[in-house]
MIKE-196880 format. One line per 8 residues: for each residue z, x, y of C-alpha. Coordinates in nm, 3 decimals, padded with zeros to 5 digits. Each point is the difference from the previous one (the first is absolute). Layout:
<pts>
Z/X/Y | ...
</pts>
This chain:
<pts>
01.292/-00.201/08.714 | -00.209/00.233/-00.211 | -00.066/00.371/-00.007 | -00.323/00.198/-00.012 | -00.076/00.364/-00.066 | -00.139/00.211/00.284 | 00.001/00.353/-00.139 | -00.208/00.199/-00.247
00.109/00.164/-00.324 | -00.046/00.372/00.027 | -00.113/00.036/-00.361 | -00.288/-00.248/00.053 | -00.320/00.159/00.122 | -00.111/-00.163/00.324 | -00.200/00.121/00.299 | 00.168/00.078/00.331
-00.186/-00.293/00.152 | 00.145/-00.243/-00.257 | 00.350/00.139/00.055 | -00.039/-00.027/00.377 | -00.113/-00.362/-00.020 | 00.302/-00.080/-00.215 | 00.287/00.185/00.165 | -00.114/00.018/00.365
-00.052/-00.273/00.254 | -00.372/-00.076/00.025 | -00.147/-00.015/00.354 | -00.108/-00.349/00.091 | -00.366/00.100/00.033 | 00.009/00.131/-00.361 | 00.173/-00.299/-00.152 | -00.182/-00.150/-00.294
00.065/-00.273/-00.252 | 00.084/00.267/-00.261 | 00.250/00.175/00.228 | 00.161/-00.321/00.125 | 00.032/-00.233/-00.302 | 00.292/00.039/-00.237 | -00.089/00.082/-00.361 | 00.168/-00.107/-00.325
-00.017/00.176/-00.334 | -00.134/-00.248/-00.256 | 00.223/00.142/-00.273 | 00.338/00.062/00.165 | -00.030/-00.235/00.300 | 00.114/00.289/00.218 | -00.108/-00.049/00.363 | -00.160/00.287/00.194
-00.049/00.033/00.375 | -00.378/00.005/-00.043 | -00.276/00.089/-00.242 | 00.034/00.371/00.076 | 00.370/00.003/-00.086 | -00.084/-00.160/-00.332 | -00.269/00.261/-00.060 | 00.223/00.297/00.073
00.259/-00.146/-00.238 | -00.244/-00.008/-00.287 | -00.090/-00.371/00.014 | -00.368/-00.031/-00.083 | -00.074/-00.367/00.072 | 00.260/-00.160/00.226 | -00.047/-00.353/00.126 | -00.011/-00.032/00.378
00.184/-00.276/00.178 | -00.187/-00.271/00.188 | -00.008/00.064/00.374 | -00.011/-00.321/00.201 | -00.100/00.015/00.367 | 00.078/-00.303/00.213 | -00.132/-00.020/00.358 | 00.026/-00.258/00.272
-00.366/00.073/00.063 | -00.232/00.255/-00.157 | -00.177/00.075/00.329 | 00.169/00.342/00.030 | -00.068/00.107/-00.358 | -00.334/-00.167/-00.090 | -00.194/00.325/00.055 | 00.147/00.151/-00.321
-00.271/00.113/-00.241 | 00.240/00.075/-00.287 | 00.343/-00.101/-00.125 | 00.137/00.335/00.117 | -00.128/-00.054/00.354 | 00.125/-00.358/-00.006 | 00.346/00.125/-00.096 | 00.001/00.263/00.275
-00.101/-00.254/00.264 | 00.263/-00.246/-00.121 | 00.274/00.267/00.019 | -00.062/00.030/00.375 | 00.280/-00.188/00.174 | -00.254/-00.151/00.243 | -00.196/-00.168/-00.280 | 00.236/-00.295/-00.036
-00.002/00.047/-00.377 | 00.281/00.032/-00.255 | -00.025/00.165/-00.342 | 00.185/-00.085/-00.320 | -00.025/00.139/-00.350 | 00.031/-00.200/-00.318 | 00.069/00.154/-00.338 | -00.227/-00.091/-00.293
00.117/-00.326/-00.155 | 00.058/00.158/-00.341 | 00.164/00.320/00.130 | 00.283/-00.115/00.222 | 00.236/00.272/00.130 | 00.367/00.012/-00.089 | 00.207/-00.132/00.290 | 00.365/00.095/00.065
00.308/-00.101/00.194 | 00.118/00.229/00.275 | 00.362/-00.032/-00.117 | -00.087/00.203/-00.306 | -00.034/00.311/00.212 | 00.380/00.017/00.024 | 00.023/00.138/-00.354 | -00.013/00.378/-00.072
-00.353/00.140/-00.017 | -00.122/00.109/-00.342 | -00.221/00.308/00.043 | -00.044/00.126/-00.358 | -00.170/-00.135/-00.309 | 00.156/-00.174/-00.297 | 00.356/-00.009/00.133 | 00.063/-00.311/-00.204
-00.172/00.136/-00.311 | -00.233/-00.299/-00.021 | -00.333/00.170/00.064 | -00.199/-00.038/-00.323 | -00.242/00.292/00.059 | -00.002/00.282/00.252 | -00.293/00.045/00.239 | -00.027/00.332/00.181
-00.192/-00.150/00.294 | 00.266/-00.266/00.055 | 00.279/00.259/-00.029 | -00.177/00.217/00.259 | -00.039/-00.298/00.231 | 00.372/-00.082/-00.029 | 00.142/00.350/00.045 | -00.249/00.126/00.259
00.137/-00.011/00.361 | -00.091/-00.332/00.150 | -00.175/00.003/00.341 | 00.116/-00.223/00.282 | -00.264/-00.262/-00.066 | 00.138/-00.076/-00.347 | 00.185/-00.331/-00.029 | 00.302/-00.051/-00.225
-00.073/-00.238/-00.282 | 00.242/-00.209/-00.206 | -00.145/-00.116/-00.330 | 00.283/-00.186/-00.174 | 00.372/-00.036/-00.063 | 00.083/00.055/00.368 | -00.051/00.373/-00.030 | -00.170/00.202/00.272
-00.241/00.273/-00.097 | -00.121/00.296/00.203 | -00.359/-00.109/-00.038 | -00.221/-00.208/-00.222 | -00.034/00.281/-00.258 | 00.377/00.025/-00.037 | 00.003/-00.374/-00.056 | -00.266/00.023/-00.267
00.169/00.275/-00.197 | 00.331/-00.187/-00.009 | -00.127/-00.327/-00.139 | -00.052/-00.112/-00.354 | -00.245/-00.266/00.110 | -00.181/-00.015/00.335 | 00.056/-00.334/00.167 | -00.286/-00.156/00.197
00.171/-00.311/00.142 | 00.320/00.096/00.182 | -00.055/-00.225/00.301 | 00.257/00.014/00.277 | 00.124/-00.353/00.084 | -00.070/-00.147/00.341 | -00.174/00.312/00.119 | -00.348/00.036/00.138
-00.122/00.358/-00.012 | -00.159/00.151/00.310 | -00.363/00.101/-00.015 | -00.082/00.355/00.102 | -00.280/00.061/00.245 | 00.042/-00.306/00.217 | -00.186/00.006/00.328 | -05.684/01.075/00.425
-00.276/00.250/-00.039 | -00.173/00.133/00.323 | -00.375/-00.018/00.056 | -00.199/00.323/00.001 | -00.080/00.036/00.372 | 00.346/-00.128/00.098 | 00.130/00.346/-00.090 | -00.184/00.143/00.299
00.108/-00.245/00.267 | 00.317/-00.159/-00.137 | 00.202/-00.118/00.301 | 00.145/-00.316/-00.152 | 00.363/-00.061/-00.084 | -00.063/00.077/-00.365 | 00.012/00.354/-00.130 | -00.331/00.155/-00.106
00.071/00.014/-00.370 | -00.211/-00.063/-00.303 | 00.282/-00.085/-00.238 | 00.049/-00.354/-00.123 | 00.312/-00.199/00.081 | 00.233/-00.074/-00.287 | -00.147/-00.320/-00.137 | 00.114/-00.135/-00.332
00.254/00.276/-00.048 | 00.285/-00.110/-00.222 | 00.340/00.004/00.169 | 00.329/-00.070/-00.174 | 00.200/-00.318/00.056 | 00.210/00.162/00.275 | -00.309/00.081/00.207 | -00.283/-00.173/00.185
-00.362/00.117/-00.022 | -00.088/00.039/00.368 | -00.345/00.111/00.126 | 00.152/00.348/00.035 | 00.159/00.012/-00.346 | 00.328/-00.102/-00.161 | 00.288/-00.064/00.240 | 00.362/-00.105/-00.077
00.075/-00.371/-00.025 | 00.336/-00.156/00.077 | 00.209/-00.313/-00.043 | 00.222/-00.170/00.256 | 00.366/00.116/00.017 | 00.193/-00.098/-00.310 | -00.306/-00.017/-00.224 | -00.158/00.242/-00.246
-00.346/00.032/-00.152 | -00.020/-00.109/-00.362 | -00.347/-00.008/-00.158 | -00.157/-00.018/00.345 | 00.215/-00.295/00.115 | 00.295/00.001/00.240 | 00.319/-00.131/-00.160 | 00.354/-00.030/00.133
00.200/00.295/-00.132 | 00.341/-00.174/-00.002 | -00.041/-00.357/-00.122 | 00.349/-00.091/00.122 | -00.123/00.013/00.360 | -00.087/-00.351/00.118 | 00.061/-00.229/00.301 | -00.173/00.234/00.244
-00.083/-00.102/00.355 | -00.358/-00.017/00.124 | -00.172/-00.030/00.336 | -00.286/-00.253/00.008 | -00.276/00.025/00.266 | -00.317/-00.195/-00.072 | -00.297/-00.148/00.181 | -00.189/-00.290/-00.150
-00.362/00.007/00.116 | -00.240/-00.290/-00.063 | -00.283/00.063/-00.245 | -00.320/-00.172/-00.101 | -00.347/-00.025/00.151 | 00.059/-00.302/00.222 | 00.326/00.096/00.173 | -00.134/-00.040/00.354
-00.155/-00.339/-00.072 | 00.317/-00.132/-00.160 | 00.216/00.133/00.281 | -00.200/-00.182/00.266 | -00.051/-00.327/-00.183 | 00.320/-00.060/-00.196 | 00.325/-00.110/00.159 | 00.353/-00.007/-00.129
00.119/-00.355/00.035 | 00.370/00.045/-00.073 | 00.255/00.174/00.219 | 00.105/00.346/-00.121 | -00.210/-00.053/-00.310 | -00.181/00.332/00.030 | 00.317/00.212/00.019 | 00.204/-00.213/-00.240
-00.277/00.020/-00.258 | -00.008/00.380/00.032 | 00.377/00.020/-00.035 | -00.004/-00.210/-00.316 | -00.277/00.207/-00.154 | 00.177/00.332/00.060 | 00.351/-00.114/-00.088 | -00.117/-00.165/-00.324
-00.125/00.342/-00.115 | 00.320/00.177/00.103 | 00.280/-00.234/-00.108 | -00.026/00.060/-00.379 | 00.028/00.377/00.043 | 00.233/00.062/00.295 | 00.373/-00.030/00.039 | -00.010/-00.016/00.376
-00.263/-00.002/00.276 | 00.001/00.012/00.377 | -00.353/-00.071/00.123 | -00.183/-00.080/00.322 | -00.333/-00.183/-00.004 | -00.269/-00.007/00.267 | -00.343/-00.144/00.076 | -00.277/00.078/00.251
-00.156/-00.313/00.151 | -00.269/-00.093/00.248 | 00.191/-00.202/00.260 | -00.317/-00.134/00.163 | -00.039/-00.237/-00.297 | 00.362/-00.118/00.002 | 00.106/-00.340/00.124 | 00.350/-00.128/00.067
00.077/-00.361/-00.089 | 00.233/-00.175/00.243 | 00.165/-00.336/-00.044 | -00.108/-00.261/00.264 | 00.191/-00.298/00.129 | -00.172/-00.238/-00.240 | 00.092/00.214/-00.301 | -00.343/00.156/-00.063
-00.081/00.372/-00.020 | -00.240/00.152/00.250 | -00.132/00.355/-00.006 | 00.066/00.230/00.290 | -00.134/00.352/00.066 | 00.222/00.289/-00.107 | 00.036/00.118/00.359 | 00.214/-00.308/00.075
00.275/00.122/-00.237 | 00.152/00.336/-00.084 | -00.138/00.130/-00.331 | 00.323/00.098/-00.168 | 00.030/-00.262/-00.272 | -00.274/-00.072/-00.251 | 00.162/-00.330/-00.093 | -00.187/-00.198/00.262
-00.347/00.152/-00.031 | -00.312/-00.048/-00.203 | -00.235/00.299/-00.032 | -00.298/00.140/-00.183 | 00.009/00.241/-00.295 | 00.207/00.316/00.074 | -00.160/00.343/00.043 | 00.260/00.175/-00.212
00.359/-00.008/-00.129 | 00.262/00.267/-00.043 | 00.337/00.038/-00.166 | 00.259/00.273/00.054 | 00.354/00.049/-00.120 | 00.228/00.132/-00.272 | 00.048/-00.111/-00.360 | 00.239/00.101/-00.280
-00.122/-00.007/-00.358 | 00.165/-00.213/-00.266 | 00.243/00.220/-00.194 | -00.099/-00.163/-00.328 | -00.355/00.132/00.033 | -00.080/00.368/-00.054 | -00.135/00.195/00.291 | -00.341/00.050/-00.164
-00.036/-00.369/-00.086 | 00.103/-00.113/00.347 | -00.241/00.230/00.184 | -00.289/-00.091/-00.228 | 00.072/-00.372/00.034 | 00.016/00.016/00.380 | -00.322/00.198/00.014 | -00.185/-00.242/-00.229
00.127/-00.319/00.164 | 00.021/00.101/00.365 | -00.162/00.333/00.093 | -00.314/-00.044/-00.208 | -00.046/-00.377/-00.016 | -00.166/-00.218/00.261 | 00.123/-00.351/00.060 | -00.202/-00.304/00.100
00.103/-00.203/00.302 | -00.109/-00.365/-00.020 | -00.051/-00.131/00.353 | -00.143/-00.337/-00.103 | -00.125/-00.167/-00.313 | -00.339/00.174/00.012 | 00.073/00.338/00.159 | 00.199/00.291/-00.134
-00.005/00.362/00.111 | 00.113/00.310/-00.190 | 00.239/00.242/00.170 | 00.018/00.355/-00.133 | 00.309/00.221/00.037 | -00.044/00.328/00.187 | 00.267/00.266/00.035 | 00.108/00.062/00.359
-00.038/00.362/00.101 | 00.324/00.198/00.015 | 00.014/00.036/00.381 | -00.119/-00.352/00.081 | 00.217/-00.211/00.233 | -00.045/-00.378/00.005 | 00.145/-00.047/00.349 | -00.240/00.255/00.155
-00.294/-00.149/-00.189 | 00.074/-00.353/00.122 | 00.045/00.124/00.357 | -00.340/00.174/-00.006 | -00.173/-00.298/-00.160 | 00.138/-00.248/00.252 | -00.091/00.228/00.293 | -00.359/00.054/-00.115
-00.060/-00.351/-00.139 | 00.142/-00.275/00.219 | -00.067/-00.264/-00.268 | 00.188/00.183/-00.279 | 00.375/-00.031/-00.057 | 00.240/00.136/-00.261 | 00.264/-00.235/-00.138 | 00.285/00.155/-00.198
00.240/-00.222/-00.185 | 00.372/00.060/-00.009 | 00.139/00.232/-00.263 | 00.050/-00.177/-00.333 | 00.263/00.099/-00.257 | -00.015/-00.114/-00.357 | 00.163/00.105/-00.323 | 00.341/-00.022/-00.164
00.307/00.112/00.194 | -00.187/00.130/00.309 | 00.323/00.105/00.174 | 00.093/00.220/-00.294 | -00.336/00.176/00.011 | 00.018/00.045/00.374 | 00.338/00.173/-00.029 | -00.117/00.228/-00.282
-00.350/00.094/00.117 | 00.042/00.001/00.379 | 00.104/00.368/-00.004 | -00.300/00.114/-00.205 | -00.285/-00.192/00.168 | -00.156/00.328/00.112 | -00.030/00.097/-00.367 | -00.200/-00.309/-00.099
-00.331/00.078/-00.171 | -00.332/-00.102/00.154 | -00.142/-00.258/-00.238 | -00.341/00.149/-00.086 | -00.182/00.089/-00.320 | 00.101/00.363/00.057 | 00.327/-00.099/-00.169 | -00.176/-00.065/-00.331
-00.309/00.221/-00.008 | -00.069/00.367/-00.061 | -00.093/00.145/00.340 | -00.103/00.320/00.174 | 00.132/00.133/00.331 | -00.209/00.140/00.285 | 00.150/00.215/00.279 | -00.065/-00.086/00.364
-00.273/00.265/00.022 | -00.208/-00.173/-00.268 | -00.030/-00.350/00.144 | -00.068/-00.186/00.323 | 00.110/-00.357/00.074 | -00.179/-00.214/00.258 | 00.171/-00.325/00.102 | -00.124/-00.291/00.210
00.260/-00.270/00.057 | -00.162/-00.167/00.302 | -00.231/-00.225/-00.204 | 00.104/-00.327/-00.161 | -00.020/00.163/-00.343 | 00.170/00.344/00.023 | -00.208/00.284/-00.143 | 00.100/00.334/-00.149
-00.242/00.270/-00.120 | 00.110/00.304/-00.201 | -00.214/00.313/-00.034 | 00.083/00.245/-00.279 | -00.132/00.354/00.015 | -00.064/00.180/-00.328 | -00.154/00.344/-00.026 | -00.322/-00.141/-00.140
-00.021/-00.353/00.141 | 00.149/-00.257/00.235 | 00.127/-00.347/-00.084 | 00.048/-00.284/00.248 | 00.223/-00.295/-00.092 | -00.036/-00.302/00.225 | 00.079/-00.272/-00.254 | 00.295/-00.192/00.147
00.055/-00.183/-00.327 | 00.071/00.328/-00.177 | 00.277/00.122/00.229 | 00.272/-00.109/-00.241 | -00.115/00.308/-00.195 | 00.074/00.228/00.297 | 00.318/00.112/00.172 | 00.130/00.272/00.233
00.334/00.157/-00.092 | 00.273/00.133/00.229 | -00.163/00.348/00.004 | -00.328/-00.143/00.124 | -00.179/00.056/-00.330 | -00.259/-00.260/-00.096 | 00.053/-00.150/-00.345 | -00.288/-00.178/-00.177
-00.012/-00.150/-00.350 | -00.222/00.204/-00.231 | -00.188/-00.298/-00.146 | -00.073/-00.133/00.350 | -00.139/00.341/00.100 | -00.216/-00.002/-00.312 | -00.137/-00.341/00.102 | -00.081/00.126/00.351
-00.175/00.310/-00.136 | -00.195/-00.212/-00.248 | -00.102/-00.235/00.279 | -00.120/00.292/00.210 | -00.183/00.140/-00.301 | -00.189/-00.326/-00.044 | -00.090/-00.006/00.367 | -00.125/00.357/-00.024
-00.180/-00.050/-00.328 | -00.336/-00.060/00.163 | 00.063/00.284/00.243 | 00.083/00.220/-00.298 | -00.333/-00.085/-00.163 | -00.179/00.090/00.322 | 00.198/00.325/00.017 | -00.107/00.087/-00.351
-00.364/-00.067/00.083 | 00.034/00.209/00.316 | 00.167/00.278/-00.198 | -00.284/00.039/-00.248 | -00.266/-00.073/00.262 | 00.134/00.293/00.204 | -00.061/00.241/-00.285 | -00.345/-00.146/-00.069
-00.100/00.030/00.365 | 00.146/00.349/00.024 | -00.198/00.103/-00.306 | -00.319/-00.141/00.151 | 00.081/00.175/00.328 | 00.054/00.337/-00.168 | -00.322/-00.042/-00.199 | -00.198/-00.080/00.316
00.159/00.295/00.180 | -00.094/00.228/-00.287 | -00.359/-00.130/00.002 | -00.015/00.053/00.376 | 00.121/00.359/-00.035 | -00.258/00.069/-00.273 | -00.277/-00.159/00.210 | 00.079/00.211/00.304
00.013/00.313/-00.215 | -00.326/-00.074/-00.185 | -00.233/-00.102/00.282 | -00.048/00.267/00.265 | -00.172/-00.241/00.237 | 00.336/-00.165/00.065 | 00.164/00.322/00.104 | 00.087/-00.003/00.369
00.309/00.023/00.218 | 00.088/-00.359/-00.085 | -00.039/00.053/-00.375 | 00.255/00.281/00.001 | 00.257/-00.222/00.170 | -00.078/-00.293/-00.229 | 00.012/00.225/-00.307 | 00.344/00.132/00.098
00.121/-00.354/00.076 | -00.117/-00.128/-00.339 | 00.150/00.297/-00.181 | 00.336/-00.035/00.179 | 00.016/-00.376/-00.071 | -00.087/00.059/-00.367 | 00.279/00.260/-00.036 | 00.248/-00.214/00.192
-00.057/-00.301/-00.225 | 00.023/00.216/-00.313 | 00.332/00.148/00.113 | 00.134/-00.347/00.085 | -00.078/-00.117/-00.352 | 00.175/00.304/-00.141 | 00.308/-00.062/00.218 | 00.014/-00.366/-00.098
00.008/00.070/-00.373 | 00.209/00.320/-00.003 | 00.358/-00.032/-00.125 | 00.238/00.041/00.293 | 00.219/00.229/-00.215 | -00.288/00.240/-00.067 | 00.003/00.345/00.164 | -00.352/-00.081/00.126
00.120/-00.298/00.202 | 00.100/00.180/00.321 | -00.302/00.239/00.012 | -00.232/-00.292/-00.076 | 00.162/-00.204/00.279 | -00.062/00.284/00.245 | -00.362/00.038/-00.118 | -00.065/-00.375/00.033
00.143/-00.006/00.351 | -00.205/00.309/00.095 | -00.329/-00.139/-00.136 | 00.037/-00.339/00.171 | 00.074/00.159/00.339 | -00.295/00.231/-00.069 | -00.219/-00.302/-00.067 | 00.102/-00.165/00.326
-00.064/00.327/00.182 | -00.360/-00.005/-00.128 | -00.009/-00.367/00.096 | 00.081/00.103/00.357 | -00.253/00.286/-00.002 | -00.279/-00.228/-00.123 | 00.085/-00.260/00.261 | 00.006/00.262/00.273
-00.342/00.129/-00.112 | -00.141/-00.353/-00.001 | 00.135/-00.050/00.351 | -00.180/00.317/00.113 | -00.322/-00.102/-00.174 | -00.018/-00.368/00.099 | 00.163/00.048/00.337 | -00.217/00.290/00.116
-00.232/-00.102/00.277 | -00.276/00.244/-00.101 | 00.027/-00.057/-00.378 | -00.066/00.375/-00.041 | 00.274/00.180/-00.191 | -00.210/00.241/-00.201 | 00.194/00.310/-00.113 | -00.097/00.331/-00.154
00.103/00.067/-00.361 | 00.254/00.252/00.123 | 00.162/-00.245/00.241 | 00.004/-00.262/-00.274 | 00.187/00.237/-00.228 | 00.249/00.086/00.274 | 00.053/-00.371/00.067 | 00.056/-00.065/-00.370
00.256/00.281/-00.023 | 00.188/-00.143/00.300 | 00.000/-00.348/-00.152 | 00.123/00.126/-00.338 | 00.274/00.202/00.169 | 00.114/-00.304/00.198 | -00.008/-00.225/-00.308 | 00.223/00.245/-00.190
00.231/00.106/00.280 | 00.092/-00.354/00.116 | 00.131/-00.126/-00.339 | 00.166/00.335/-00.067 | 00.199/-00.034/00.323 | 00.100/-00.358/-00.087 | 00.109/00.083/-00.356 | 00.188/00.312/00.113
00.181/-00.201/00.267 | 00.111/-00.254/-00.262 | 00.130/00.268/-00.237 | 00.188/00.194/00.270 | 00.140/-00.313/00.167 | 00.116/-00.161/-00.327 | 00.150/00.329/-00.123 | 00.201/00.046/00.321
00.119/-00.360/00.036 | 00.100/-00.031/-00.368 | 00.183/00.329/-00.013 | -00.250/00.145/-00.245 | 00.021/-00.284/-00.252 | -00.343/-00.151/00.071 | -00.351/00.111/00.095 | -00.107/-00.348/00.110
-00.206/-00.064/-00.314 | 00.079/-00.140/-00.345 | 00.287/-00.221/-00.108 | -00.106/-00.358/-00.065 | -00.371/00.081/00.041 | -00.216/00.314/00.005 | -00.061/-00.017/00.373 | 00.212/-00.012/00.316
00.343/-00.126/-00.101 | 00.112/-00.165/00.324 | -00.148/-00.279/00.212 | 00.067/00.198/00.319 | -00.199/00.290/-00.139 | -00.283/-00.235/-00.099 | -00.004/-00.142/00.353 | 00.013/00.340/00.173
-00.216/00.211/-00.231 | -00.262/-00.247/-00.124 | -00.015/-00.321/00.201 | 00.038/00.164/00.342 | -00.283/00.258/-00.050 | -00.228/-00.260/-00.154 | 00.065/-00.250/00.280 | -00.060/00.271/00.260
-00.329/00.104/-00.161 | -00.107/-00.364/-00.034 | 00.072/-00.073/00.366 | -00.201/00.306/00.106 | -00.286/-00.109/-00.227 | 00.004/-00.347/00.157 | -00.013/00.158/00.346 | -00.296/00.210/-00.113
-00.165/-00.318/-00.127 | 00.046/-00.185/00.329 | -00.114/00.298/00.205 | -00.309/00.039/-00.220 | -00.095/-00.368/00.035 | 00.036/00.032/00.376 | -00.209/00.321/-00.002 | -00.277/-00.162/-00.207
-00.004/-00.291/00.243 | -00.021/00.236/00.298 | -00.285/00.202/-00.150 | -00.187/-00.321/-00.079 | -00.029/-00.083/00.369 | -00.213/00.313/00.056 | -00.250/-00.093/-00.273 | -00.273/-00.262/-00.022
00.108/-00.344/-00.110 | -00.187/00.001/-00.333 | 00.104/00.352/-00.100 | 00.357/-00.054/00.119 | 00.047/-00.320/-00.193 | -00.137/00.142/-00.326 | 00.187/00.333/00.021 | 00.325/-00.161/00.115
00.003/-00.245/-00.287 | -00.072/00.278/-00.248 | 00.260/00.238/00.143 | 00.271/-00.266/00.028 | -00.069/-00.115/-00.358 | 00.031/00.355/-00.136 | 00.307/00.075/00.208 | 00.181/-00.317/-00.106
-00.056/00.085/-00.366 | 00.129/00.353/00.045 | 00.298/-00.117/00.209 | 00.101/-00.248/-00.268 | 00.044/00.296/-00.234 | 00.183/00.219/00.252 | 00.239/-00.255/00.149 | -00.044/-00.376/-00.032
00.093/-00.034/-00.368 | 00.303/00.224/00.040 | 00.126/-00.207/00.297 | -00.018/-00.310/-00.218 | 00.180/00.170/-00.288 | 00.286/00.135/00.214 | 00.047/-00.342/00.164 | 00.011/-00.167/-00.343
00.252/00.247/-00.139 | 00.237/-00.007/00.298 | -00.013/-00.382/00.034 | 00.018/-00.055/-00.378 | -00.313/-00.216/00.011 | -00.172/00.077/-00.327 | -00.279/-00.242/00.089 | -00.134/00.257/00.247
</pts>
């Protein structure tokens, strides 16, 4: 028996928190190694309840006792990411763990016999006059009222002292080795940038923004550089990130249980040829060979395993060998015998193998070493099956998806493919003392870890809303495709051989190793490299062509203004159309290059929208005038100057009023629906800030105008054809060809090119 101090000296300055953690019972969820472990003073060998008790008694550097946690299995405590958390989990009575403390080897406590408590209690200092030098702190500790959690301590000569301080101040020499005979002391504490014109008609799933995605941005070691920026990275339960690598936090944790679920798919370029030409000449050879390959990789690292092996075979190639009366073997078709035992059959190369079951790691191997070894030798290493002296075939491991069921898969395969049959071998146990492991781990099987690379890698988690999983288990080789949605891009993962890097946790969150994601993004980048070059060419070509267009428009405007002979009703319409298109393109350029945070962004967005609707209004007016000119049966539409001016005023009024109504509707509608927080313009781009607004306020009017223009075109062609019947053949043919040629050129400007552009933008076909 030994005593420890669990109170604070009042003349020692200590915070209320330190005093509380010394003198009060700590809640289990606040328990830490410092609050739980006993502490010994290096100088006096006095034992304190914990580090905080030593601190509030003026001990600067006490030595903490070793805390030893022993568990039947660590499956209920392996998630600990610190010694404090490990201790808290072990203190739970359901953990199956026990805790003992061991004093430092060179600072053993003074033990005592309980019979010594029969003597009178000494509660003052220096009663025997043997104390060589007085110490005020020790005197205060002896005479101060002792709380209930003080233990009586006997130091020597069968005398009982009120507390350890009274013992100290009544001794000439402090003994450090008074061991009680035959007594074992109890241990306390047991238990993408957007193209220019895409701004106008952006209806795709991407947002119309001109900012670049975060590429090459430096993230710290606890983050992953996603296409959207830096996001938190994690390690599997029980592991922490150190220098970018996941490491087991509590090295004492070993002998964990794991759940193994693997396919083994054949690889190589000549799989089909080998499967149809190569036979397996020995009974059960195919499955026995697979068992030996897998078990040889597991045995050195596991303490116990309970595994089931299976194979998918084409039964149409199988033959049973029956013994005849004369002692020879004759083949018989498989239909003559029930296909339940592979022992009697010969067959061609299997389509695939699988193995499922539970394993327990060897306790002599650290968790990190075990998981890395299993990954390198089993999850990431193909094995070669030798079916005869000349032919061997590689089989690659593939992680089964989390919701995959072998029995359902085999049922579907056998229903849809009459020649295919699954054969599953009996469950095989191997390892030392299997009964002992069954008794210990049978109650925690639901806590076994899925054996994937997620256990060892740094990974990121995606909520259900950010991914879509498509599964197809009805084919011979099961397929799973995963689609990840980022704000700026999409990633599709359909590489079965990489699924050991992917897992779905109990909350439904998708976990993917960071380095595997980097590989997928790099692969996609390489695929899109050529497309990126084309995009760059298109980007600059757009500005070149727009510049040429604006120059030609400007020259056209100057030409119409300079030469009076060109001035007619048509020239006024064409002049207004050219001027509106020139202004619309100029405003689009300004919107594209204006900072979205600028105060000019919203007004410029409104102006750009207004000018483009204005341009399409003039497009409609020109088309309508051409319809009247080319469709008129008399070809006589001469007007007086006054009527021409009135017509021009009407056209200008229409071209201004129509876009004004559209822009006003956007502003009022967005203001009302957003509660006054938005006008419908600005934000990520200096234009309409929502795809619905783009569809309703730009695409819809443009499509409507284009459809009307097409109708005008068809009606005009029909009218020209009708008029031609009333004219002589020679005159009709010459005039018709001339009129149609002119009208087609004008219509290409007023409708055909815009139809092609809208179709290309909506369908995302940049080739158009």
